N, C-alpha and C positions, 0 to 999 in steps of 0.2 A: 645877690641874686636873684633875680627876679622867675618865681616859680610859679606856673599856672597849670591846673588840674582840668583837664577837657573832657566834654562827652557831647556825642548827637544820640541825642534820645529819637527814640520813635515818634513822639507826640510831645506837642509844648506842654501837654499837661502833666506829663512825666517828670521826673526828677530822677536824679541817677545818686544812689546812696554809696558806691563806692568812693567817688571821686571827693566825698566829704567824712567818710571815715579816715582815707588818707590826709586831707586839709588836718582833721583833729588831732590825728597821732603826730603829724610833722612839728606841730606847733609846741611850744613857742619857738623853738630853736627856729624853725623855718617857715616864715609868713606865706598860703598858698593862696593864689587867687583863683576863684572857681569860674569857669566860664561852661556855658550849658547852650547849646543849639539844637534843631532836628535835622533828622535824616532828608526831608524836604527843603530844609534851607541851599540857597545855591553855595557852591563851594567856593569861589570868587569872595561870597560876604563873609564866610567863615573866617577865611585866610585873612581877609582885610579887616576883622572886629582882632583876631589874635595880634597880627602884627602889630597894631596900633598899642597896643599893651605891652612891645618892647620886652618880650619874655628872654630869659637866657635857655629855661627849661618848660617844655611843655610835655606833660602827661595824660595821654589818653586813654580812656576806657572801652575795650573793646568787646563786643559782642557778635553773637551772627546778623544780628539786624543793621548795624552799624559800620561795620569792618569795611564795608567795600567804599563807603564815603569817607571813612576815616582815613584811608588810604591816599585817596585823593586829596584830601588835606594838607597830609604829611609831606608827599610829594611835591606841593605847590609850596608850602613852607622852606623845604629844605633847598629849591630851587631859587629863591628869594635871599634866606640867611641859611647856608650850610653850618653856621655857626650855632643855631638854636640845636640845642641837644634835645632827642626825642624819647620820651620813654612809652612804651605800651606796655598795656596789663588788662587781665581779665580772661574770663573763661575761652573765648575764642583763640587766645593767642599763648595759653598757657601749656597749649598739647602741639605736637608737631613742631617744637620749636626751633630746631636745627631750618626745618624747610623756610618757616615764618622770614628767620634773618636772611636766608640765601635770596628768598622771593623779594623783598622789600629792605633793600639795602638802606633805606631810610630809617628804619628803626635804629637808632644807636642802642638801646637796652629793650629788653621785655623782661618785664616781672613776672614770674613764674608763681599761680596761684597766689593763696594769702598774700596781700600786698601791702599791710599798715608798716610793721616793722623793715621790712625789706626796702619798701621806698624811702622812709627815712634815712636808713643806712646810705641806701645810694645816693643821698644828697650831700650828705656828710662829706663822702667819698669826692663825688663832683666838687665841691666847695672847699675840698683838701687836698689830700697827696694823690687822690684817684688810684689808690690800690682796689680796683674791681675784683681783683680775686678773692678778696677778703667780704664780699658782699653775698651773702646765702640766698639763690632762689634769682641769680638774674642770668641772662645770656647777653653777651657782649662781644666786641670785634677788639684782639689784639693784634697790630700788625697785621691785619689784615684777616685774621683764622677767627673764625667763632668759637668763644668759648661760652660753656655753660655749667655753674656753679651749682653743687644738689642743694635742693630746699632746706629751709629751717624745720625746727621743729613747730608743730600747730601751737598758734598763741593760745593764749590764757584769757578766753572773751572775756570774762569778769573784770578784766585791768584797761580794756579798751576806752577810753574818753569817747563822751558821748558826740554823736556828727550832727548834732541837732541846733545847736546854741549857737550861730552865726546871724548877727543881725541881718546880713543881707539877705536872708532867706523868708525874715517875718512878713515883708511885704507878698510874698508868694504862696503862702502857705494856705490862703482859703481857694486859689484859683488853681491849685494842682494839688495831684496825687502825693502823698507824704510815704514813702516806702520804710517799714521798720523792720528789723530782725531779731527776735528773740534766742534764735539759738542758729548753729551751723552742723551742716552736716543730714544726710538720710539714713535710716536704719534699712532701708530696703536696696535691691539690687539691680531694678529694670535695667535693663542694656542699651536702652535709648536714651537713656537720660545721663547728663554729668554728674548730678548728685550721688549715682549709685557709685563714683571712685573713690569719695572720701568716704573712710571706715567711721562708724558711730555717730554720735549726736553731741555736741557740744552746745553749754547753754551761756548767755549773757547774765549778769546781774539783775534779778528778777525785780529790785527794788530801785534801781536805776533806771530799767526800762519802762516802769510805772512813772516815775518822775518824769522821764523823758513825752512820754505821753500827754501827762499833766500839763506840761510845758507845750507843748504841740496844740493841744486843746485851748488853753488858755491865749494863745497867739493867732487862734482862726482857723485851723485847720480842719477842714470838713472831710476828707476823704483818707483816711490810714491803711495803707495795705501790707499785712505781714507778707514778707515773704520765704518764711520758715519752709523746708519742704513738707513736713507733716506737723502740722500744729497741735495735733493732739495726740502725739505719739505718747506723751505722758497725760495720762487722765487728770492727776490730780494737779498738774501745771497748768492743762488746758482750764479746769474746774477755776483754779484761782485767777487767771487772767479774766475768764469772762467774767464773774462776779467782781473784779475790781473794774474792768469796763463798765457793768450795769449800774453799778454804784456811781460812778465818778463821770460818766460818759455826759459830754455837752450836747443838748438838744441839736439835731440836724447833723453831727457826724457819726459816718459811717465806718465800721470797720471790716475791712476783707481777709478770708484766712482761704489758704489752702488746706483742706481737709481729707484723712484718709476716711473714709465714710464706712468702711465696713469694719473698721475696729472701734469705733465709735458705739459707745455704750447707750442702749434705750435710756438710761435714768439721767445720762447728761443732757439729751434731746428733751427730756420731760422738764427738767430743770428751766430749758432755755426756752421752751414755750410756754412757760410759767411766768418765768421773771423777765425776759429781755422785751425789752421796748419795740414795736415793730419798726423794722427798717436800720436798727441799730448794726444788724448784723448781715454779712453775705459770704457766703461760703463757696469757694471753688473746688471740686470734685474731678479728678481724673479718673474715668472710666478706661479708656482707652481702647478696649475690646472684651467682647463679653465670650470670647473663643478660647476654651480651657488650653486647648494645645499650644496656641498663637500664646498667652500668657506663661504658659510652660517655658517656651521656646525663648523669651526673653526674660525669664526670672523674676516675673511680676505675681507676686500672692495675692487673690484678689478674691473673696466671697461674693460673686453676686447677689444672691440671695441676700445676705446680712446689708449691701450697699444699697439695695432696694426698700430695704426696710427702713433704713437711716433717710435715706431722701424721701420716702412716702412718708415718716413721721414728720420730718422738719415742715415739707409742703402742707400737711394738714393743721401743724401748728398755726399758720399764713402769717408768721412774723420773720422769718429768714429767707431771701430770695438766694435762691442757688444755680449755679453755673457750671454745668457737666462738659467733659470734654472728651473727643473721639480721635484716634490717631489712625488715618488710612495709610494700608501699606507696611503693616508691621508682618513679620513672616509667618506662610501660611494662613494667611488672612485674604483668599479671594474675592470675587466682588459680590458672591452670591453670601459670602460668610459675612463680608462687612455688611449686607443691609440687613442681615439677622440681627446683626451689633447695632446698627442705627436703629430698628424697629425695639429691640429690647430696650434701648435706654430712650428711645423717645415715649415709649408706654411709661414713664415716669412723669412725663410733661411738666420737664426743668421749665423754670425763666426763662433760661437761656441755654443752647446746647451746639457747643464748637464745633464744627467738624475740619480739623488739620491735618495734614500730611507728614508723613515720618521725613524728620531731618535726620542726616546720619552725622550726628554731631561728634568733632574731632575727641577724641582720648575715648569714646563711649565703645562698649565691647560689641555692639552692632554693627558700627562702622569697622573695627579691627578685622570682623568676621563677615564682614559683605559677600564676600565670594561664596558661601555656604548658601545664602539663599539669592545667588545672580542679580545682586541689586546694582542697577545702574541708579547713577544719583548728578547731580547740578556738583560743575567742578567748583563751582563760586558760591559763598553764603548764600543763601540758608544751606544748601547741600540738600535740597527737597529730592526726594525720590523719584524717578521717572518708570521705572519698570522693576520688578522681580520676579522670582520663577513662577508665581502664581498671579500676579496681577502685571496686566498687558498696561503699556501708556493709553489705549483707548478707553481702557477699565478707569484710569485716573482722570481722562477728560470726563467722564462721565459723572464722577463722582465731584468734581470740581462743579457741575453745572449744578447738584444737590447743594453746594455748598453755598453758593450764589444765592439763590431764591431763598434755602434756610435761614438765611442773615435778615434778607428783607421782610420777609412773610411771617416770621416766627419770632425770631429773637428780638426784634424791634418792636414786636405786640401792637400793630396798627389795626390787624383785624382778627382778634384772636376766636370769636364765636364762629367768623367764616372758616378758619383754617381747622379749627376742630371739627365742624361738621364734616369737610372735605376728607380729613385723613381718616376719620371715625367711620362715616358713609357713604363717601362718593368714590373713593378709591379703596384697592385691594390693601393695602398698606399704608403707613405714612411715608415710608420709603419712596413706593410706587408714585405718588402726590409729587413730592420734591422731584424726582428723576423726571418723571413725564414734563412737569412745568418747566423744570431747569431745561431741560433739552430744547422745548418749545422757545424758551426766552432766548437761546444762543441762535436759536436757527433763524429768528427775526432779526439780531446784531442787537438787541437791547443791551447786552453787555458793555458795548461800547459809548454807549449813551448814559445822560444824567436823567433823573427823575422826579417829578415832582408828587407829592401823595394822590393827587389824581389819576396821575399816570401809574400808580402802581394796580390802583384799583380798576382802571380800564385793561389792563395789560391781563391780569387774570380773567377776567369776563372774557377776553378775545380767546384766550386758552381753553375757557370753559366750552365756550361755543364751539370751538373747533373740535372739542371732544367729545360734543353733542351729549353733554351730561344732563340727564334725565331729570334731576331734581333742580335744575337752572333757577326756577323761578324763586326755590324755598333761597338758594344760594344769593341769589341778587338781594332777595330781603335780608338776610342778615347782613350782606356788605353795606346795603344802606344803615342798617343798624351799628354795626362798627364804626362807619364814617361818620356817622353823625354823633355818636358816643364820645368818639376821641377827638373832637374838635374842640377849641378855647371860644371862636367868635364865630359867628354866622358868617355859613359860608356863601359867598356870592355866586359860584357858578358850582353846583356839585355834578359829578360826572355821570349821572344819569337824567333822562328828560324827567321833568316834574309829573307828580301823579294826577294831582289835582290843577284844573283851570283857577285861574284870578278868581272868578265869580264862585266857584265852589269853594277855596279857601276864605271868602270872604262869610259866607253862609255859616261856614263850620267854625271861623273867629267867634262869630257873633254868638253861637250856641255855647262856646266855652267860658265866653263872658257871662251871659244869663244864666249860665248853669255850670259853674267851674267844679261841681262836684263829679262829673262825669269822667274827669281826669284823676280822681282822687282827693283824698283830704291834704296831702302836700301840695298839690297843684292847688288847690284852693287858697291856702294859707298864703300864698305868694303874694293874693291879692294885686295882682297885674292890671294897670290899664290897658285901654286898647290901643294908645301907643306904643307902650312896652311890650304888648305881645307881637304887634306886626314887628316889632325890631328887634325883637331879641328871642325869637324863636323861628321855626321853620317845621313844615306840615309835612308829611308824607304817609306811606302808605305798603305795608307790607301783606302780603298774601296767607298768613297764619296768625295762629296766637300766638304773638311775640312773648307776651307772659307767660303761657303756660311752658314755652320751649325753655325759655330761660329758668323756670325754675324745675321742669322736671326731664328737660331734653326731649320731649316728645314733639312730635311735629301735629298739628292740627288746622287743616287747611279753612282756615275760618279768616278772613280781612281784618286789621287791625289797623286803627290808625294810630301815629307818634307823632307827639309834638316835642321836638327838640329843643330846650330851651337852654341859653346860654347865658348864664349869669354874669354878668360885668363883675370884674377882677378874681373870676375863679378861675382855675385852669382847665376843667371840663363839662362840656354840656350834663344836664339833667333832663334824663329821656320819659315822659309819661306816655301813657296808652290808653286806647278804647278800644273797644269793638266797633268794627265798623256799623253792624247793625243797628248799633244805640243810637246811632245818627241819623237813622233815617227819620224823616218827619213822619208824626205819628198820621193815620191812615183814617 
């Protein structure tokens, strides 16, 4: 009996943890082959690959992001060979089970909820007497009628075998994200989240988890993401794991966690700021909304003051990058309220701010009570909302415009100094900047085309010109600085017209060679030859004292010459500055 567990991941760098647990639990009685693809792969290619493996049984891991593509693949497989048994499982098909069985007759079995033991028992029946009524937690057909067996009791997670000890995975560990869980369940009851349905939190064996992490690092894993819904719900547990990871990490490894920021104690953050190597940890924090009434309606407990304290302390420590999430479309959060939420959270200046839209997930309280808030949402996954009682579709379109430019101009960190100036001094609020720019972006049809780095600078400049921004010369200077400071190699053709003519650059370069102290002792110690200076540097001018602005945030309109040096074999340029009046020949 040939068994395959398959998954269509969102991206190539992702891996599916669920099918690895199924494989580990099924063995040694049943050998399971893993097959992973992406939702961007043509369905024909996936079907061809699976068909060539000659399976008797294929199990698919189903989520909102892959269910539609997965169904396409399953329907094709069943047309080619109806004898292949199709088993589906995962959060997307564990709810509305009867609807799924009626809607997709190609599903032979649905494994409901936690699947390790159920899947193995189902394989036993498929390989034996086929008494499917004995298998807890499945839906199946008997003489054309759908049968749903009650779910089994929760598993003892401490007894689950490791999902990481497969030879075929070792070659991919350095190139992909490895997902790991130390617990299942969530102590909170947020009505938009599937995790709220399971009561309580269960933990895996801590020492086994540590052994798995040692194994993964030894074999090259670079990014390890914990999928626990609230990693820090137990302070003692989190502290023990943090200490372990600090003590035993392999340089270059990054660990990502989903944390609840308002319950994190200051002493934990102080410990991390003191002891964690820079870049070792990354926090994902779900803020979702700062509207207290909205949070009350979705049964979400959140103290934004304490959350802000945590985020600020972590940011001040300078060692841990933070990714904060917002959800547009929660109950009673209208456009004005969401604008306030956005500005409240943006004020914390997280390294990344993810703006998402409410998805009415099957099984959640919010979906069950959708009529209470007049929700209209997509019929198909991902079930994203189209409107509710206080947020129109027009409002959603506007917020999506914000999402587009936020990703390109804040989260990608291509021009941090420029955007910081614009959101703090150029527009009434950060949201106003992103909204007006996002609207302008869409009006020009730019969301439909690709973008080179230079295009992003040009398009921002076009927008600011259209807005008749008073401080445009200052912003242009910051844009030049951000552009040059972010380059690895000397740009062949920047997006602006050069400030200096060829003969002016020649004169200035000669002065730098004769008197390198003009650009500071660090530049002097480079000992660049004339050839190296011309080959690896670029000279420009900004209309204000750049050094003073970077130190104090104050604009003083005194022209500054900047020399961008692009060191061979380094990641970014080094910028040297000097006042333009210093360069004038003595009278």
